[in-house]
DSSP file (Angstrom, degrees, kcal/mol; ACC not computed):
  #  RESIDUE AA STRUCTURE BP1 BP2  ACC     N-H-->O    O-->H-N    N-H-->O    O-->H-N    TCO  KAPPA ALPHA  PHI   PSI    X-CA   Y-CA   Z-CA
    1    1 A M     >        0   0    0      0, 0.0     4,-2.2     0, 0.0     5,-0.2   0.000 360.0 360.0 360.0 -43.0   84.3  146.6   32.0
    2    2 A K  H  >  +     0   0    0      1,-0.2     4,-2.3     2,-0.2     5,-0.2   0.885 360.0  51.7 -63.8 -37.8   81.1  148.1   33.6
    3    3 A L  H  > S+     0   0    0      2,-0.2     4,-2.3     1,-0.2    -1,-0.2   0.903 108.4  51.0 -64.8 -40.9   82.8  147.9   37.0
    4    4 A F  H  > S+     0   0    0      2,-0.2     4,-2.2     1,-0.2    -2,-0.2   0.904 111.4  47.3 -62.9 -42.8   85.9  149.7   35.7
    5    5 A I  H  X S+     0   0    0     -4,-2.2     4,-2.0     2,-0.2    -2,-0.2   0.897 110.9  52.2 -66.1 -40.6   83.7  152.5   34.2
    6    6 A A  H  X S+     0   0    0     -4,-2.3     4,-1.5     1,-0.2    -2,-0.2   0.901 111.2  46.8 -63.3 -41.3   81.7  152.8   37.4
    7    7 A L  H  X S+     0   0    0     -4,-2.3     4,-1.5     2,-0.2    -1,-0.2   0.894 110.3  52.7 -66.9 -39.7   85.0  153.2   39.5
    8    8 A A  H  < S+     0   0    0     -4,-2.2    -2,-0.2     1,-0.2    -1,-0.2   0.867 112.1  45.7 -64.4 -36.0   86.4  155.8   37.0
    9    9 A L  H  < S+     0   0    0     -4,-2.0     4,-0.2     1,-0.2    -1,-0.2   0.788 113.1  50.5 -76.1 -27.1   83.2  157.9   37.3
   10   10 A A  H >X S+     0   0    0     -4,-1.5     3,-1.1     1,-0.2     4,-0.8   0.681  88.8  81.6 -85.6 -18.3   83.2  157.6   41.1
   11   11 A L  H >X S+     0   0    0     -4,-1.5     3,-1.1     1,-0.3     4,-0.6   0.883  85.6  56.3 -58.5 -42.8   86.8  158.6   41.7
   12   12 A P  H >4 S+     0   0    0      0, 0.0     3,-0.5     0, 0.0     4,-0.5   0.781  97.9  65.6 -61.6 -22.3   86.2  162.4   41.5
   13   13 A M  H X4 S+     0   0    0     -3,-1.1     3,-0.5     1,-0.2    -2,-0.2   0.867 104.6  43.4 -64.1 -34.9   83.6  162.0   44.3
   14   14 A F  H X< S+     0   0    0     -3,-1.1     3,-0.9    -4,-0.8     4,-0.3   0.512  93.1  83.2 -88.9  -5.0   86.3  161.0   46.7
   15   15 A A  G X< S+     0   0    0     -4,-0.6     3,-1.2    -3,-0.5    -1,-0.2   0.768  77.1  68.5 -71.5 -25.0   88.7  163.7   45.6
   16   16 A F  G <  S+     0   0    0     -3,-0.5    -1,-0.2    -4,-0.5    -2,-0.1   0.755  90.3  63.9 -67.1 -22.0   87.1  166.4   47.8
   17   17 A A  G <  S+     0   0    0     -3,-0.9   122,-0.5    -4,-0.1   121,-0.4   0.675  88.0  84.7 -77.3 -16.0   88.4  164.6   51.0
   18   18 A S  S <  S+     0   0    0     -3,-1.2     2,-0.1    -4,-0.3    -3,-0.0  -0.493  72.8  42.3 -84.4 158.1   92.0  165.1   50.1
   19   19 A G  S    S-     0   0    0     -2,-0.1   119,-1.4   119,-0.1     2,-0.3  -0.348  75.1 -98.6 100.5 176.2   93.9  168.3   51.0
   20   20 A E  E     -A  137   0A   0    117,-0.2     2,-0.3   118,-0.1   117,-0.2  -0.955  15.1-144.4-138.1 154.2   93.9  170.5   54.0
   21   21 A K  E     -A  136   0A   0    115,-2.6   115,-2.9    -2,-0.3     2,-0.4  -0.907  16.3-148.2-116.3 148.4   92.4  173.8   55.2
   22   22 A Y  E     -A  135   0A   0     -2,-0.3    13,-2.0   113,-0.2     2,-0.4  -0.969  11.2-173.3-123.4 131.5   94.2  176.3   57.3
   23   23 A Q  E     -AB 134  34A   0    111,-2.5   111,-3.3    -2,-0.4     2,-0.4  -0.972  11.1-156.3-117.9 136.4   92.7  178.7   60.0
   24   24 A N  E     -A  133   0A   0      9,-3.1     2,-0.4    -2,-0.4   109,-0.2  -0.945   6.5-169.1-116.2 133.9   94.8  181.3   61.6
   25   25 A R  E     +A  132   0A   0    107,-2.6   107,-2.8    -2,-0.4     2,-0.3  -0.978  22.2 138.7-122.6 132.8   94.1  182.9   65.0
   26   26 A S        -     0   0    0     -2,-0.4   105,-0.1   105,-0.2    -2,-0.0  -0.976  57.2-125.3-163.5 155.2   95.9  185.9   66.4
   27   27 A E  S    S+     0   0    0     -2,-0.3   104,-0.1   103,-0.2    -1,-0.1   0.676  91.3  95.3 -73.7 -18.0   95.3  189.1   68.3
   28   28 A N    >   -     0   0    0    102,-0.3     3,-1.3     1,-0.2    -2,-0.1  -0.649  67.2-157.2 -76.1 115.7   96.9  190.8   65.4
   29   29 A P  T 3  S+     0   0    0      0, 0.0    -1,-0.2     0, 0.0     4,-0.1   0.605  86.2  65.9 -72.1  -9.3   94.1  192.0   63.1
   30   30 A F  T 3  S+     0   0    0      2,-0.1    -2,-0.0     3,-0.0    -3,-0.0   0.556  75.8  98.4 -90.3  -8.3   96.4  192.1   60.0
   31   31 A V  S <  S-     0   0    0     -3,-1.3    -5,-0.1     1,-0.1    -7,-0.1  -0.684  84.8-113.6 -78.7 126.6   97.0  188.3   60.0
   32   32 A P        -     0   0    0      0, 0.0    -2,-0.1     0, 0.0     5,-0.1  -0.317  16.3-140.1 -61.3 142.9   94.7  186.6   57.4
   33   33 A E  S    S+     0   0    0    -10,-0.1    -9,-3.1    -4,-0.1     2,-0.3   0.823  80.6  37.6 -75.4 -31.7   92.1  184.3   58.9
   34   34 A K  B    S+B   23   0A   0    -11,-0.2   -11,-0.2     2,-0.1    -1,-0.1  -0.887  97.7  18.4-124.2 152.2   92.3  181.6   56.3
   35   35 A G  S    S-     0   0    0    -13,-2.0     2,-0.4    -2,-0.3   -14,-0.1  -0.126  96.3 -40.9  89.0 176.4   95.1  180.0   54.3
   36   36 A I        -     0   0    0      1,-0.0     2,-0.5    97,-0.0    -2,-0.1  -0.669  59.4-127.3 -81.3 130.8   98.8  179.9   54.6
   37   37 A V        -     0   0    0     -2,-0.4     2,-0.2    -5,-0.1   118,-0.1  -0.673  31.6-172.3 -82.4 125.5  100.3  183.2   55.7
   38   38 A T    >>  -     0   0    0     -2,-0.5     4,-2.0     1,-0.1     3,-0.6  -0.713  38.2-111.6-114.3 166.9  103.1  184.4   53.4
   39   39 A A  T 34 S+     0   0    0     -2,-0.2   119,-0.1     1,-0.2    13,-0.1   0.725 116.6  62.2 -69.0 -21.2  105.6  187.2   53.5
   40   40 A K  T 34 S+     0   0    0      1,-0.1    -1,-0.2     2,-0.1     3,-0.1   0.809 107.2  43.7 -73.3 -28.5  103.8  188.9   50.6
   41   41 A Q  T <4 S-     0   0    0     -3,-0.6    13,-2.8     1,-0.3     2,-0.3   0.928 134.2  -8.7 -79.9 -48.7  100.6  189.1   52.7
   42   42 A I  E  <  +D   53   0B   0     -4,-2.0   113,-0.4    11,-0.2    -1,-0.3  -0.981  66.9 166.3-151.9 137.4  102.2  190.4   55.9
   43   43 A C  E     -D   52   0B   0      9,-1.6     9,-2.7    -2,-0.3     2,-0.6  -0.974  33.2-115.3-147.9 161.5  105.8  190.7   57.1
   44   44 A V  E     -De  51 156B   0    111,-2.4   113,-2.3    -2,-0.3     2,-0.9  -0.879  14.4-158.6-103.7 122.7  107.6  192.5   60.0
   45   45 A D  E  >> -D   50   0B   0      5,-3.1     5,-1.7    -2,-0.6     4,-1.0  -0.843  12.9-178.2 -97.5  97.2  110.1  195.3   59.1
   46   46 A E  T  45S+     0   0    0     -2,-0.9    -1,-0.2     1,-0.2     5,-0.0   0.778  75.3  59.7 -71.4 -27.3  112.2  195.2   62.3
   47   47 A K  T  45S+     0   0    0      1,-0.2    -1,-0.2    -3,-0.1    -2,-0.0   0.926 119.6  26.7 -66.7 -44.5  114.4  198.1   61.2
   48   48 A N  T  45S-     0   0    0      2,-0.1    -1,-0.2    -3,-0.1    -2,-0.2   0.440 105.2-124.9 -97.8  -1.2  111.5  200.6   60.9
   49   49 A E  T  <5 +     0   0    0     -4,-1.0     2,-0.3     1,-0.2    -3,-0.2   0.945  67.9 118.8  54.8  55.4  109.3  198.8   63.5
   50   50 A V  E   < -D   45   0B   0     -5,-1.7    -5,-3.1    46,-0.2     2,-0.4  -0.955  63.3-122.1-140.2 160.2  106.3  198.4   61.2
   51   51 A F  E     -DF  44  95B   0     44,-3.2    44,-3.2    -2,-0.3     2,-0.7  -0.883  21.1-145.3 -96.0 136.0  104.1  195.6   59.7
   52   52 A R  E     -DF  43  94B   0     -9,-2.7    -9,-1.6    -2,-0.4     2,-0.4  -0.926  24.4-173.2-101.1 115.8  104.0  195.6   55.9
   53   53 A V  E     -DF  42  93B   0     40,-3.2    40,-3.3    -2,-0.7     2,-0.5  -0.926  20.3-137.3-117.3 131.0  100.5  194.5   54.9
   54   54 A F  E     - F   0  92B   0    -13,-2.8    38,-0.2    -2,-0.4    36,-0.0  -0.763  16.8-164.0 -86.1 125.1   99.2  193.7   51.4
   55   55 A V  E     - F   0  91B   0     36,-3.4    36,-2.3    -2,-0.5     3,-0.1  -0.951  15.8-137.9-109.6 115.9   95.7  195.1   50.8
   56   56 A P        -     0   0    0      0, 0.0    32,-0.1     0, 0.0     2,-0.1  -0.215  36.0 -79.2 -69.7 164.3   94.0  193.6   47.8
   57   57 A A        +     0   0    0     33,-0.1     2,-0.3    30,-0.0    33,-0.1  -0.381  66.8 154.9 -61.9 137.1   92.0  195.7   45.3
   58   58 A H  E     -G   88   0C   0     30,-1.9    30,-3.4    -3,-0.1     2,-0.4  -0.949  43.3-103.5-155.1 171.4   88.5  196.4   46.6
   59   59 A K  E     -G   87   0C   0     -2,-0.3     2,-0.4    28,-0.2    28,-0.2  -0.862  32.5-164.7-103.6 140.3   85.6  198.8   46.4
   60   60 A Q  E     -G   86   0C   0     26,-2.6    26,-2.6    -2,-0.4     2,-0.4  -0.981  12.8-135.7-129.5 139.9   85.0  201.3   49.3
   61   61 A E  E     -G   85   0C   0     -2,-0.4     2,-0.4    24,-0.2    24,-0.2  -0.778  19.3-170.1 -96.0 133.2   81.9  203.3   50.0
   62   62 A F  E     -G   84   0C   0     22,-3.3    22,-2.6    -2,-0.4     2,-0.4  -0.944   3.3-160.6-121.0 145.1   82.2  207.0   50.9
   63   63 A C        -     0   0    0     -2,-0.4    19,-0.2    20,-0.2    20,-0.2  -0.963  19.3-148.3-125.1 141.7   79.5  209.3   52.3
   64   64 A K  S    S-     0   0    0     17,-1.6     2,-0.3    18,-0.4    18,-0.2   0.900  83.7 -21.1 -71.1 -40.5   79.3  213.1   52.3
   65   65 A S  E     -H   81   0D   0     16,-1.7    16,-2.8     2,-0.0     2,-0.4  -0.949  63.8-120.2-156.8 174.3   77.3  213.0   55.5
   66   66 A Y  E     -H   80   0D   0     -2,-0.3     2,-0.3    14,-0.2    14,-0.2  -0.945  18.4-167.3-124.8 146.5   75.1  210.7   57.7
   67   67 A K  E     -H   79   0D   0     12,-2.5    12,-3.6    -2,-0.4     2,-0.6  -0.918  21.4-125.3-125.8 155.7   71.5  211.1   58.9
   68   68 A W  E     -H   78   0D   0     -2,-0.3     2,-0.7    10,-0.2    10,-0.2  -0.908  17.3-149.6-103.1 125.9   69.6  209.2   61.5
   69   69 A D  E     +H   77   0D   0      8,-3.4     8,-2.2    -2,-0.6     3,-0.3  -0.852  17.9 176.5 -96.4 114.3   66.3  207.7   60.3
   70   70 A H        +     0   0    0     -2,-0.7    -1,-0.1     6,-0.2    -2,-0.0   0.154  48.2 109.3-103.0  17.3   63.8  207.6   63.2
   71   71 A S  S    S+     0   0    0      1,-0.2     2,-0.9     6,-0.1    -1,-0.2   0.867  74.7  59.6 -64.6 -35.0   60.8  206.2   61.2
   72   72 A D  S    S-     0   0    0     -3,-0.3     3,-0.2     3,-0.2    -1,-0.2  -0.854  83.2-156.7 -90.7 108.6   61.2  202.8   63.0
   73   73 A S  S    S+     0   0    0     -2,-0.9    -1,-0.2     1,-0.2    -2,-0.1   0.758  84.1  50.8 -63.9 -26.7   60.7  204.0   66.6
   74   74 A H  S    S+     0   0    0      1,-0.3    -1,-0.2    -3,-0.1    -3,-0.0   0.910 119.5  25.8 -79.1 -41.4   62.6  201.2   68.2
   75   75 A Y  S    S-     0   0    0     -3,-0.2    -1,-0.3    -6,-0.0    -3,-0.2  -0.862  71.5-152.1-130.2  98.1   65.8  201.2   66.3
   76   76 A P        -     0   0    0      0, 0.0     2,-0.4     0, 0.0    -6,-0.2  -0.444  20.2-143.7 -66.6 142.7   67.1  204.4   64.6
   77   77 A K  E     -H   69   0D   0     -8,-2.2    -8,-3.4    -2,-0.1     2,-0.6  -0.864   8.8-126.3-114.0 143.7   69.2  203.7   61.5
   78   78 A K  E     -H   68   0D   0     -2,-0.4     2,-0.4   -10,-0.2   -10,-0.2  -0.776  30.7-162.4 -86.4 121.5   72.2  205.5   60.3
   79   79 A V  E     -H   67   0D   0    -12,-3.6   -12,-2.5    -2,-0.6     2,-0.4  -0.901  14.3-129.7-113.8 134.5   71.7  206.5   56.6
   80   80 A C  E     -H   66   0D   0     -2,-0.4     2,-0.4   -14,-0.2     3,-0.3  -0.663  20.2-161.0 -82.3 129.7   74.4  207.5   54.2
   81   81 A V  E    S+H   65   0D   0    -16,-2.8   -16,-1.7    -2,-0.4   -17,-1.6  -0.948  73.4  13.7-112.7 131.5   73.8  210.8   52.2
   82   82 A G  S    S-     0   0    0     -2,-0.4   -18,-0.4   -19,-0.2     2,-0.2   0.948  85.3-164.2  72.9  50.4   75.7  211.4   49.0
   83   83 A R        +     0   0    0     -3,-0.3     2,-0.3   -20,-0.2   -20,-0.2  -0.485  13.9 174.8 -74.9 132.1   77.0  207.9   48.6
   84   84 A T  E     -G   62   0C   0    -22,-2.6   -22,-3.3    -2,-0.2     2,-0.5  -0.995  17.9-150.5-134.1 143.4   79.9  207.2   46.2
   85   85 A V  E     -G   61   0C   0     -2,-0.3     2,-0.4   -24,-0.2   -24,-0.2  -0.958  16.2-171.8-115.4 127.4   81.7  204.0   45.6
   86   86 A K  E     -G   60   0C   0    -26,-2.6   -26,-2.6    -2,-0.5     2,-0.6  -0.911  24.5-122.5-120.3 146.6   85.4  204.1   44.5
   87   87 A D  E     -G   59   0C   0     -2,-0.4   -28,-0.2   -28,-0.2   -30,-0.0  -0.771  24.2-156.9 -85.2 122.9   87.7  201.3   43.4
   88   88 A I  E     -G   58   0C   0    -30,-3.4   -30,-1.9    -2,-0.6     3,-0.1  -0.896  15.9-132.6-100.6 123.2   90.8  201.1   45.6
   89   89 A P        -     0   0    0      0, 0.0     2,-0.1     0, 0.0   -34,-0.1  -0.272  32.1 -86.7 -72.7 162.0   93.8  199.5   43.8
   90   90 A A        +     0   0    0    -33,-0.1     2,-0.3   -36,-0.0   -33,-0.1  -0.430  60.7 161.8 -66.1 140.0   95.9  196.8   45.4
   91   91 A Q  E     -F   55   0B   0    -36,-2.3   -36,-3.4    -2,-0.1     2,-0.5  -0.987  41.4-118.3-156.5 160.2   98.7  198.2   47.6
   92   92 A T  E     -F   54   0B   0     -2,-0.3     2,-0.4   -38,-0.2   -38,-0.2  -0.937  34.3-163.6-106.3 125.3  101.2  197.4   50.3
   93   93 A V  E     -F   53   0B   0    -40,-3.3   -40,-3.2    -2,-0.5     2,-0.6  -0.861  16.8-134.5-113.9 140.6  100.7  199.5   53.5
   94   94 A S  E     -F   52   0B   0     -2,-0.4     2,-0.4   -42,-0.2   -42,-0.2  -0.848  29.0-172.1 -92.6 124.8  103.0  200.1   56.4
   95   95 A V  E     -F   51   0B   0    -44,-3.2   -44,-3.2    -2,-0.6    -2,-0.0  -0.949  24.1-117.7-123.4 136.9  101.1  199.7   59.7
   96   96 A S        -     0   0    0     -2,-0.4   -46,-0.2   -46,-0.2   -47,-0.1  -0.476  12.2-144.9 -70.1 138.8  102.4  200.5   63.2
   97   97 A P  S    S+     0   0    0      0, 0.0    30,-3.1     0, 0.0     2,-0.4   0.518  76.9  87.4 -80.6  -3.2  102.5  197.5   65.5
   98   98 A F  E     +I  126   0E   0     28,-0.2     2,-0.3    26,-0.0    28,-0.2  -0.765  52.2 169.8-100.0 141.9  101.5  199.8   68.5
   99   99 A Y  E     -I  125   0E   0     26,-2.6    26,-3.3    -2,-0.4     2,-0.4  -0.962  28.1-120.9-143.9 161.1   98.0  200.6   69.4
  100  100 A Q  E     -I  124   0E   0     -2,-0.3     2,-0.4    24,-0.2    24,-0.2  -0.850  25.9-176.1-109.2 141.6   96.3  202.3   72.4
  101  101 A Q  E     -I  123   0E   0     22,-2.4    22,-2.7    -2,-0.4     2,-0.6  -0.996  28.4-122.7-137.8 140.1   93.7  200.7   74.6
  102  102 A L  E     -I  122   0E   0     -2,-0.4     2,-0.4    20,-0.2    20,-0.2  -0.733  36.1-172.0 -82.3 119.5   91.6  202.0   77.5
  103  103 A V  E     -I  121   0E   0     18,-3.1    18,-2.6    -2,-0.6     2,-0.4  -0.946  23.0-125.3-120.8 133.3   92.3  199.8   80.5
  104  104 A C  E     +I  120   0E   0     -2,-0.4    16,-0.3    16,-0.2     3,-0.1  -0.621  27.2 176.6 -77.6 130.1   90.5  199.9   83.9
  105  105 A V  E     +     0   0E   0     14,-3.1     2,-0.4    -2,-0.4    15,-0.2   0.778  65.5  31.7-102.4 -36.9   93.0  200.4   86.7
  106  106 A K  E     -I  119   0E   0     13,-2.0    12,-3.0     2,-0.0    13,-1.6  -0.987  66.9-161.5-132.1 133.9   90.6  200.6   89.7
  107  107 A Y  E     -I  117   0E   0     -2,-0.4     2,-0.7    10,-0.2    10,-0.2  -0.824  19.0-134.4-112.5 150.5   87.3  198.9   90.3
  108  108 A D  E     -I  116   0E   0      8,-3.4     8,-1.8    -2,-0.3     3,-0.4  -0.925  23.3-175.6 -99.3 112.5   84.4  199.6   92.7
  109  109 A R        +     0   0    0     -2,-0.7    -1,-0.1     6,-0.2     8,-0.0  -0.031  46.7 113.7-104.2  31.1   83.5  196.2   94.2
  110  110 A K  S    S+     0   0    0      1,-0.2     2,-0.8     4,-0.1    -1,-0.2   0.927  78.5  51.9 -65.2 -44.0   80.5  197.2   96.3
  111  111 A D  S    S-     0   0    0     -3,-0.4     3,-0.3     3,-0.3    -1,-0.2  -0.847  78.8-160.8 -93.4 110.9   78.2  195.1   94.0
  112  112 A S  S    S+     0   0    0     -2,-0.8    -1,-0.2     1,-0.2    -2,-0.1   0.782  86.2  52.8 -67.0 -26.4   79.9  191.7   93.9
  113  113 A T  S    S+     0   0    0      1,-0.3    -1,-0.2    -3,-0.1    -2,-0.0   0.847 121.9  25.3 -78.3 -32.0   78.1  190.7   90.7
  114  114 A R  S    S-     0   0    0     -3,-0.3    -3,-0.3    -6,-0.0    -1,-0.3  -0.735  71.5-164.9-135.4  87.7   79.1  193.8   88.7
  115  115 A P        -     0   0    0      0, 0.0     2,-0.3     0, 0.0    -6,-0.2  -0.523  18.4-143.2 -68.9 136.8   82.2  195.6   89.6
  116  116 A T  E     -I  108   0E   0     -8,-1.8    -8,-3.4    -2,-0.2     2,-0.4  -0.778  15.4-111.6-105.0 148.0   82.3  199.1   88.0
  117  117 A C  E     +I  107   0E   0     -2,-0.3   -10,-0.2   -10,-0.2     3,-0.1  -0.627  34.6 172.3 -79.1 126.5   85.3  200.8   86.7
  118  118 A V  E     +     0   0E   0    -12,-3.0     2,-0.4    -2,-0.4   -11,-0.2   0.806  69.1  23.3 -99.9 -42.8   86.3  203.9   88.8
  119  119 A K  E     +I  106   0E   0    -13,-1.6   -14,-3.1     2,-0.0   -13,-2.0  -0.991  66.8 173.8-132.3 130.7   89.6  204.8   87.2
  120  120 A S  E     -I  104   0E   0     -2,-0.4     2,-0.3   -16,-0.3   -16,-0.2  -0.923   7.4-167.6-132.2 159.3   90.9  204.0   83.8
  121  121 A E  E     -I  103   0E   0    -18,-2.6   -18,-3.1    -2,-0.3     2,-0.5  -0.965  27.1-109.7-143.2 159.3   94.0  204.9   81.8
  122  122 A V  E     -I  102   0E   0     -2,-0.3     2,-0.4   -20,-0.2   -20,-0.2  -0.800  35.8-169.9 -92.9 125.5   95.2  204.7   78.2
  123  123 A R  E     -I  101   0E   0    -22,-2.7   -22,-2.4    -2,-0.5     2,-0.6  -0.900  20.8-129.7-116.8 145.9   98.0  202.2   77.6
  124  124 A T  E     +I  100   0E   0     -2,-0.4     2,-0.2   -24,-0.2   -24,-0.2  -0.840  34.1 178.7 -94.1 121.5  100.1  201.6   74.6
  125  125 A L  E     -I   99   0E   0    -26,-3.3   -26,-2.6    -2,-0.6     2,-0.4  -0.729  20.9-129.2-118.5 167.6  100.2  197.9   73.6
  126  126 A Q  E     -I   98   0E   0     -2,-0.2   -28,-0.2   -28,-0.2   -98,-0.0  -0.962  19.6-120.2-123.5 136.2  101.9  196.0   70.8
  127  127 A Y        -     0   0    0    -30,-3.1     2,-0.0    -2,-0.4   -99,-0.0  -0.457  40.5-107.3 -67.1 142.7  100.3  193.5   68.4
  128  128 A P        -     0   0    0      0, 0.0    -1,-0.1     0, 0.0  -100,-0.1  -0.352  11.7-143.8 -71.7 154.1  102.0  190.1   68.6
  129  129 A T  S    S+     0   0    0     -2,-0.0    25,-3.3    25,-0.0     2,-0.3   0.231  78.9  74.5 -98.2  11.8  104.3  188.9   65.8
  130  130 A S  E     - C   0 153A   0     23,-0.2  -102,-0.3     2,-0.0     2,-0.3  -0.833  55.9-176.2-121.4 162.0  103.1  185.3   66.2
  131  131 A Y  E     - C   0 152A   0     21,-2.6    21,-3.1    -2,-0.3     2,-0.5  -0.966  26.9-116.6-148.9 161.6   99.9  183.5   65.3
  132  132 A I  E     -AC  25 151A   0   -107,-2.8  -107,-2.6    -2,-0.3     2,-0.6  -0.909  24.3-156.2-106.1 127.0   98.4  180.0   65.8
  133  133 A Q  E     -AC  24 150A   0     17,-3.4    17,-2.4    -2,-0.5     2,-0.5  -0.906   4.0-162.8-106.5 120.9   97.8  178.0   62.6
  134  134 A Y  E     -AC  23 149A   0   -111,-3.3  -111,-2.5    -2,-0.6     2,-0.5  -0.884   6.4-154.8-100.6 130.8   95.2  175.2   62.8
  135  135 A T  E     -AC  22 148A   0     13,-2.6    12,-3.4    -2,-0.5    13,-1.1  -0.928  15.7-178.5-109.0 125.7   95.3  172.6   60.1
  136  136 A Y  E     -A   21   0A   0   -115,-2.9  -115,-2.6    -2,-0.5     2,-0.2  -0.840  32.5-104.8-118.5 155.7   92.0  170.7   59.3
  137  137 A E  E >   -A   20   0A   0      8,-0.4     3,-1.0    -2,-0.3  -117,-0.2  -0.509  32.8-121.4 -69.8 149.8   91.1  168.0   56.8
  138  138 A A  T 3  S+     0   0    0   -119,-1.4  -120,-0.1  -121,-0.4  -118,-0.1   0.810 113.1  57.6 -64.4 -28.6   89.2  169.3   53.8
  139  139 A A  T 3  S+     0   0    0   -122,-0.5     2,-1.9  -120,-0.2    -1,-0.2   0.675  82.3  89.3 -76.0 -16.8   86.3  166.9   54.7
  140  140 A D    X   +     0   0    0     -3,-1.0     3,-0.8     1,-0.2    -1,-0.2  -0.562  53.1 169.4 -81.2  80.4   86.0  168.4   58.2
  141  141 A W  T 3  S+     0   0    0     -2,-1.9    -1,-0.2     1,-0.3    -2,-0.1   0.729  73.5  51.1 -72.1 -22.0   83.5  171.1   57.1
  142  142 A R  T 3  S-     0   0    0     -3,-0.2    -1,-0.3     3,-0.0    -2,-0.1   0.660 100.7-136.7 -84.0 -15.9   82.7  172.2   60.7
  143  143 A Q    <   +     0   0    0     -3,-0.8    -2,-0.1    -6,-0.2    -5,-0.0   0.961  57.0 138.1  55.6  57.5   86.4  172.5   61.5
  144  144 A E        +     0   0    0      1,-0.2    -1,-0.0     2,-0.0    -3,-0.0   0.795  59.5  43.9 -96.9 -36.2   86.0  170.8   64.9
  145  145 A R  S    S-     0   0    0     -8,-0.1    -8,-0.4    -5,-0.0    -1,-0.2  -0.865  72.8-154.3-120.1  99.3   89.1  168.6   65.0
  146  146 A P        -     0   0    0      0, 0.0   -10,-0.3     0, 0.0     3,-0.1  -0.454   8.6-152.0 -70.7 142.5   92.4  170.1   63.9
  147  147 A I  S    S+     0   0    0    -12,-3.4     2,-0.3     1,-0.3   -11,-0.2   0.915  82.3  10.5 -73.7 -46.1   95.0  167.7   62.6
  148  148 A R  E     -C  135   0A   0    -13,-1.1   -13,-2.6    -3,-0.1     2,-0.4  -0.964  59.1-161.4-135.1 149.0   97.9  170.0   63.7
  149  149 A T  E     +C  134   0A   0     -2,-0.3     2,-0.4   -15,-0.2   -15,-0.2  -0.985  20.7 174.8-130.0 121.2   98.2  173.1   65.8
  150  150 A Q  E     -C  133   0A   0    -17,-2.4   -17,-3.4    -2,-0.4     2,-0.6  -0.980  28.2-140.4-130.4 138.8  101.3  175.2   65.3
  151  151 A E  E     -C  132   0A   0     -2,-0.4     2,-0.3   -19,-0.2   -19,-0.2  -0.878  33.6-176.1 -93.6 123.0  102.5  178.5   66.7
  152  152 A K  E     -C  131   0A   0    -21,-3.1   -21,-2.6    -2,-0.6     2,-0.3  -0.838  21.6-128.5-121.6 156.5  104.2  180.4   63.9
  153  153 A Q  E     -C  130   0A   0     -2,-0.3     2,-0.3   -23,-0.2   -23,-0.2  -0.782  30.4-109.3 -99.8 145.3  106.1  183.7   63.7
  154  154 A I        -     0   0    0    -25,-3.3  -111,-0.1    -2,-0.3  -110,-0.1  -0.585  45.6-109.6 -70.6 133.8  105.3  186.4   61.0
  155  155 A E        -     0   0    0   -113,-0.4  -111,-2.4    -2,-0.3     2,-0.2  -0.237  28.3-113.1 -66.7 152.9  108.2  186.4   58.6
  156  156 A S  B     -e   44   0B   0   -113,-0.2  -111,-0.2     1,-0.1    -1,-0.1  -0.608  36.3-102.6 -85.0 149.8  110.6  189.3   58.5
  157  157 A C              0   0    0   -113,-2.3  -111,-0.2    -2,-0.2    -1,-0.1  -0.379 360.0 360.0 -72.2 147.4  110.6  191.6   55.3
  158  158 A K              0   0    0     -2,-0.1    -1,-0.1  -119,-0.1  -113,-0.0   0.418 360.0 360.0 -97.9 360.0  113.4  191.1   52.8
């Protein structure tokens, strides 16, 4: 009887090892980093060429202006003047999949260790519609050894 009670009390200790954790990696900043990605969180609207992204309710800080505090001579700090915090309700936002990036076109290679950029241009690039999902055991707290690695596509909007 004592053994049965001891086992019944010890079972919840082993329950934490069951289950799985999900990590998502993508160049797309709108893909959630953790958990299973659903169409309610992010989806691709192919007709209008946008991502529909769900933004949960959160608090956001607004400042009337900024000042630089030079009291610490080594590291000046940016200080918010006229700080207000507002509650932003949950909403679904349409975001363009295109973004602009400054890309170096021509390098000066006189110094072999550090080539310097001589000519650069702005290019329009597109965020990918895919992401890589890593599945870990719940007991793998360092998340070193994934059980599965899958490349998945962001679902299309309905």
